[in-house]
Structures are given as C-alpha cells and as structure tokens.
C-alpha positions in Angstrom: 10.8 13.9 -4.7 12.0 11.1 -6.3 11.2 8.9 -9.3 10.1 6.2 -7.2 8.1 8.2 -4.6 6.6 9.8 -7.1 5.5 6.9 -9.0 4.7 5.0 -5.5 1.9 7.8 -5.0 0.6 7.9 -7.9 0.0 4.2 -7.1 -1.7 4.8 -4.3 -3.8 8.0 -5.8 -5.3 5.2 -8.2 -5.4 2.2 -5.8 -7.5 4.5 -3.8 -9.5 5.8 -6.8 -10.3 2.6 -7.8 -11.7 1.2 -4.2 -13.7 4.0 -4.1 -15.0 3.1 -7.6 -15.4 0.0 -6.1 -17.4 1.2 -3.3 -19.3 3.4 -6.1 -20.3 0.7 -8.0 -21.0 -1.8 -5.4 -18.3 -4.5 -4.5 -20.6 -7.2 -6.3 -21.1 -6.2 -9.4 -19.3 -6.6 -12.6 -18.0 -3.8 -13.2 -17.4 -3.5 -9.6 -15.4 -6.1 -9.2 -13.6 -5.8 -12.1 -12.1 -3.0 -10.9 -11.0 -4.7 -7.7 -9.2 -6.9 -9.7 -7.2 -4.6 -11.7 -6.9 -2.5 -8.1 -4.9 -6.0 -7.3 -3.0 -5.5 -9.8 -1.6 -2.4 -9.2 -1.4 -3.1 -5.4 0.9 -6.3 -6.2 2.6 -4.3 -8.1 3.2 -1.4 -5.5 4.2 -3.8 -2.9 7.1 -5.4 -5.2 8.4 -1.8 -6.0 8.3 -1.2 -2.1 9.6 -4.5 -1.5 12.7 -4.2 -4.1 13.7 -0.5 -3.9 12.3 1.4 -0.9 12.5 -0.8 2.1 16.2 -1.9 1.2 17.1 1.3 1.5 15.4 2.5 4.5 16.7 -0.7 6.4 20.2 0.0 5.4 20.0 3.8 6.6 18.1 2.2 9.6 21.1 0.6 10.7 23.0 3.8 10.6 20.8 5.9 12.5 18.5 5.3 16.1 15.8 7.9 14.7 15.2 6.2 11.1 15.6 3.1 12.3 12.9 3.1 15.3 10.3 4.9 13.0 10.9 2.6 10.3 10.8 -0.7 12.1 7.6 0.7 13.4 6.1 1.6 9.9 7.2 -1.1 7.9 5.9 -3.6 10.6 2.5 -1.5 10.5 2.6 -2.2 6.5 3.0 -5.9 6.9 0.3 -6.2 8.5 -1.8 -4.1 5.9 -0.2 -6.2 3.1 -1.2 -9.7 5.1 -4.9 -8.1 5.5 -4.7 -7.2 1.2 -3.2 -11.0 0.3 -5.5 -13.0 2.6 -8.3 -11.4 1.2 -7.7 -11.7 -2.1 -6.7 -15.2 -1.7 -9.8 -15.9 0.5 -12.1 -14.1 -2.3 -10.1 -15.4 -5.6 -13.1 -14.3 -7.9 -15.2 -12.1 -5.4 -18.2 -12.7 -3.2 -21.4 -11.7 -1.9 -22.9 -11.3 0.9 -22.2 -9.5 4.4 -18.8 -11.5 4.4 -17.7 -10.0 1.6 -18.7 -6.7 2.4 -17.5 -6.6 5.5 -13.9 -8.0 4.9 -13.6 -5.5 1.8 -14.3 -2.7 4.2 -11.8 -3.9 6.3 -9.3 -4.0 3.3 -10.3 -0.4 2.6 -9.9 0.9 5.7 -6.3 -1.0 6.2 -5.0 0.4 2.6 -5.8 4.1 3.4 -4.0 3.8 6.7 -1.2 2.3 4.8 -1.3 5.1 2.0 -1.0 7.7 4.8 1.9 5.9 6.5 4.0 5.5 3.4 3.4 9.1 2.3 3.4 11.2 5.1 6.4 9.0 6.7 7.9 6.6 5.0 8.3 8.4 1.6 9.8 11.6 3.5 12.5 9.5 5.2 13.5 8.0 1.5 13.3 11.1 0.1 15.5 13.2 2.9 18.2 10.0 2.7 18.2 10.5 -1.4 18.9 14.1 -0.7 21.7 13.9 1.7 23.0 11.0 -0.7 22.9 14.0 -3.6 24.5 16.3 -1.1 
C-alpha cells in the first residue's frame, strides 16, 4: 500500500464513520449537523487529493494499457457522479436542513459515498498500487 492510498483509505474510513454517526445522532440535531459538516470538509480534502495525485497517474497509465483504460474510465465516471451528488447536496443544504427531503437527500448521499468507497478501495487504489510497484521494479 502506498502512502497516498493509505491516507485515502484512512479518510474513507473516517468519512464513513462520521456519516454513520450523523445517522445515529440524527441529521437535524446540532451535533449531527456539526459532524455532517466535518465529514464535508474531509470529503472535499479527499476529492482534492484524488484529483491532484491519484487520477492523473491513473489517466496517464491508461494511455498505454487498454485494460487499465477501460477500468479507469468506468470507475472515474462513476466517481464523478458521486462527487456531483455530494457537491449538490452541500450546495442545497449549506447550513443543514429539515424534513423528508433533507433526510432523503442525505440517505442518497450516504449510499453514494458507500458505493464510491467500495469502487475506490477495490479497484482504483489497487490499480494505482500495482502501477507504483511496477515503477519501483
């Protein structure tokens, strides 16, 4: 495992723990909302790291390997959809929200992030780590 993927995996775990805490506390309580916005800050940091370090390396490798290109193209497209869901959620609810619409949108965000983490950790990070091993050898 590389330092970057180790750090990203740690952030994924922390984000999911925070979202589970929001569920437990209630997404409209003061503590739940504070935790939600803490998760938002970590998620934005996470996305920035991926966009600046991980994704460029994967895209570069995809140029010379059709197998990597197919996998990376698919997963990056799916991850972009999740980023859009997250950004739209936090733009729609900059100070939190109440009611069924907010709860439904939070549920969609939580589910999308769970799926994103699975894709990242089981596919993209593995591809990136394999590329780093090839660089060293």
